[in-house]
C-alpha positions in Angstrom: 96.9 101.2 98.5 98.8 99.8 95.4 100.3 96.6 94.3 101.2 94.7 91.1 98.6 92.3 89.6 99.8 90.3 86.7 102.8 92.6 86.4 100.6 95.8 86.1 100.2 98.5 88.8 96.8 98.5 90.5 95.4 100.7 93.2 92.3 101.0 95.3 90.9 103.2 98.1 90.6 101.2 101.3 87.9 101.8 103.9 90.1 101.3 106.9 93.8 101.6 107.7 95.5 101.5 111.1 98.6 100.5 113.0 98.6 97.1 114.6 102.0 96.5 116.2 105.3 98.3 116.7 107.4 95.1 117.1 107.2 93.7 114.6 105.9 96.8 112.7 102.4 95.8 111.4 99.6 97.7 109.8 96.0 96.7 108.8 93.9 97.6 105.9 90.3 96.4 105.1 89.5 95.6 101.5 86.1 94.7 99.9 86.1 91.0 99.0 84.7 92.0 95.6 87.7 94.2 94.7 90.0 93.2 91.8 93.0 93.1 94.2 91.4 90.9 96.9 92.8 87.6 95.5 96.4 89.0 95.2 96.6 90.5 98.7 97.9 87.5 100.6 100.6 86.9 98.0 101.9 90.3 96.9 103.7 93.1 98.6 101.7 96.4 98.7 102.2 100.1 99.3 99.9 102.2 101.4 99.7 105.7 99.9 98.6 108.3 102.5 97.2 111.1 100.3 97.7 114.8 100.7 94.8 117.2 100.7 95.5 118.0 97.1 95.2 114.4 96.0 91.4 113.8 96.5 91.1 112.9 92.8 93.3 109.8 93.4 91.0 108.7 96.3 87.9 109.0 94.0 89.7 107.3 91.1 90.7 104.3 93.1 87.3 104.1 94.7 85.9 103.4 91.3 85.0 106.8 90.0 87.6 107.2 87.3 89.3 110.6 87.3 92.4 109.8 85.1 93.3 107.9 82.0 96.9 107.5 83.0 98.3 107.3 86.5 101.8 108.6 87.0 103.0 105.5 88.9 106.5 105.5 90.5 108.1 102.1 91.3 110.2 101.1 94.3 112.0 97.9 95.2 111.2 95.0 93.0 108.8 97.2 90.9 106.3 97.8 93.7 104.1 100.7 92.4 103.3 103.8 94.5 101.8 107.2 93.9 104.0 110.3 93.7 104.1 113.2 96.2 102.0 111.5 98.9 102.0 112.5 102.6 103.4 109.0 103.4 104.2 105.8 101.7 104.3 102.6 103.7 105.7 99.5 102.0 104.5 96.2 103.3 105.0 92.5 102.8 101.9 90.3 103.4 101.6 89.0 107.0 98.1 87.6 107.2 94.7 87.9 105.5 91.6 87.3 107.7 87.8 87.1 107.0 86.0 90.3 108.0 82.5 89.7 106.8 82.2 91.3 103.3 85.8 92.6 103.7 89.2 91.1 104.0 91.3 92.2 107.0 94.8 92.4 105.6 97.8 92.8 107.9 101.1 93.8 106.3 104.6 93.8 107.8 106.1 97.3 107.2 109.6 97.1 105.7 110.0 100.8 104.6 108.3 104.1 105.2 108.7 107.6 103.7 107.0 110.8 104.7 106.7 114.4 103.7 105.3 117.6 105.2 102.0 118.3 103.6 98.4 118.7 104.6 96.6 115.3 105.0 93.5 114.2 103.2 90.8 112.7 105.6 87.4 111.2 105.0 84.8 111.7 107.7 81.0 111.8 107.7 80.8 111.0 104.0 83.1 113.8 102.8 86.8 114.5 102.3 88.5 117.2 104.3 91.9 118.6 105.0 93.5 117.8 108.4 95.3 120.5 110.4 98.8 121.2 109.0 101.5 119.3 110.9 104.7 117.4 110.5 104.5 113.8 109.6 106.9 111.8 111.7 108.9 108.8 110.5 107.6 105.8 112.4 110.5 103.5 111.7 114.2 103.9 111.2 115.0 103.6 107.5 116.6 100.2 106.8 117.5 98.6 103.6 115.3 95.4 103.3 114.1 93.8 100.1 110.6 92.6 99.6 111.9 89.0 99.1 113.7 89.1 102.5 110.5 90.2 104.2 108.3 87.6 102.5 110.6 84.7 103.5 
């Protein structure tokens, strides 16, 4: 996932991501309380970047094992950073942040989603793998909504 912290793009690999609700459209991510982005998550919009099978280096980089010196960030509405050429990009406004032991359970309200047709990167049993090829489906109709509208 990615967000702006002090005006600079920041990303991290989350340990869990799932759908919560269709109406309103909500998703959930779990973030280690010790991560640099933990304090900003309840106040800042964020993007969930679903990686393709060819983007394993991004997953390692944002898990703390640096792979790059410069990330080719792209920016969406209101400057929200996201990674290029991902399988899907889910843009969210903060909905709630809950205690989950050593993690924060962050729920975001989806305000935009983009998808492509690529092989997905998955993590299972301690290793990355490629999911079966398939077509990613758009979960929501595209609507023009600004981050500010969703946060109010």
